[in-house]
N, C-alpha and C positions, 0 to 999 in steps of 0.2 A: 252493745257493737253497734259501729258506723262503718257503711261498706261503700266504698265508690263515692266517697265525699269529696266534693271538690267546693272552694270556698262558693260559688253563685249557684247551687243547686237545689239548695231551699227556697231560692227564688221558682221555681220549676216544679215544683209538686204539682204532680197533676192528679193524684188517688194516695189515699192512705186507707192499707187494710189493715183491720186489728183483728187479729188469731188468738184461738183458743189456745196458752200453751199445752193444755193435754191433748189436743188434736193433731199438732203439727211435731214434725221431729225436726229439730233445731238446735242441739245441745251445743256445749260450751266450746268443744272440741272444734265443730264448724265454724263459731263465733270465732276464734283463734286465729284459725285456718284462712279466714278471710271467704267464705265459701256462701252461694246462693243458700235460698229458701224459697222452697216448692210451696205455692201460694192455691188452695185451693177456696174459689170465688165463692162458692154457694154457702160455704160455711164459714167464711168473712164479715165481718163487719164491712162495708165498703162505704167510705165518705169519699165525695168528690168538692172538696173544699177551694175557695181562693188563697192564693199565697200567705195574704194578711190574716187569714183566719188560724194559722197556725205558730204556736211558739213554741220554743222546745229549750227553755234556759237548763242546764246543768252545770254541776260543781264537779270537781273531781278533787280526789286524795291517793295518793301514792301508795300502795303496799305492795308486799314481797311478791307477787304475783302479776300483779302489773298496776294498771292506772284504773282505780274505782270510778265510775259516773256516777252521779246519782241524778237520772233524768225526772224530768215533770214536763211530759206532752201535752198541751193542753188546744184543742180544736174546736173553735165557733160554729154551731150550726145554725144558720138563718132558717128556720123553719121548725114549726110546730105541730103539725100533723099528727095524728093519730099512729100512721105508719111508721113514721121515723121514731116515734117513742117506743115504739114495739120491739124495732130493730133496735134502737140502745138498751134495751132491758134484757136482751138476749145475751148480753154480756155483761152485768151487773155484778159487781164484788167477785169477779175472776180474773185470775192470774193471764195475761194477754203479752202478746208478741206484737210491736208495731211495725209497719213496713211502710215509710214513703217512699214515692215510685216517682222517678222524674225522667227527664230526657238520656239521663244517661246511665240510668241505673236505677239503685234503690240505698235507702239507709236506713237500718234494721236496729231497732232498739229491742232490747231484751232476747233473752233464750230459756229453754227448758229449764235450765237449774236455774237462771235470774230473771223469772216472766216480771211484767210490771201489773201493778195495781189497777183493774180498769175500774172507773166510777164515772157518773156524769148527774148534769143536776140543768135544774130548768131556769133558762135565762129571761126574766121579766123585765119591763120597766114601764112607768106610764108616761114616758115621750113617745110620742108616737113613731117620729122618727129613730130613737135608737133600736138596738140589736133586740129583736125577741126571738127564741130559739131555745136550742141546749151548747152546754159545755160538756165537751168529753175531755176526760182528765184521767193520764196515766204516767203511774210515776213509780221508781224505785232504781235498784241497782245493777249496774251491769259492768263487768271487766274490759279493759282494752289492755291487750298484751303488751309486754314490756319489749318480746323480741319480734323483731320484725321477720315475716316469712315470706 
């Protein structure tokens, strides 16, 4: 579900919060009512990316309940410290909700009933000028209501 989405908000993302879907209350009802989500920064994985480090392509399919969005959120991290890897490992193979924070609000992907699957991989390159770090990938389906509220 995307909330407070304006065309240029993707350029202004200042922070990404990845939340364990089992530890946050954000049910489908809230998604369809366009409600906000409460975030506990201590239990979240917080990433401070550059806008060019984020990609979130999606495909859509219309169903009886509304439009089904198939998301693939990708975030590049240009850092290979042990601390970064330990933080990334905390969420490995968990179901998550992803929140992009921007100047005018939030963009929220997933909910309790339809969370995204979290994973990450190490990015290495033999080219010293190339990106070395990690790639975080969160993918899954989410509904966007046909009914405007």
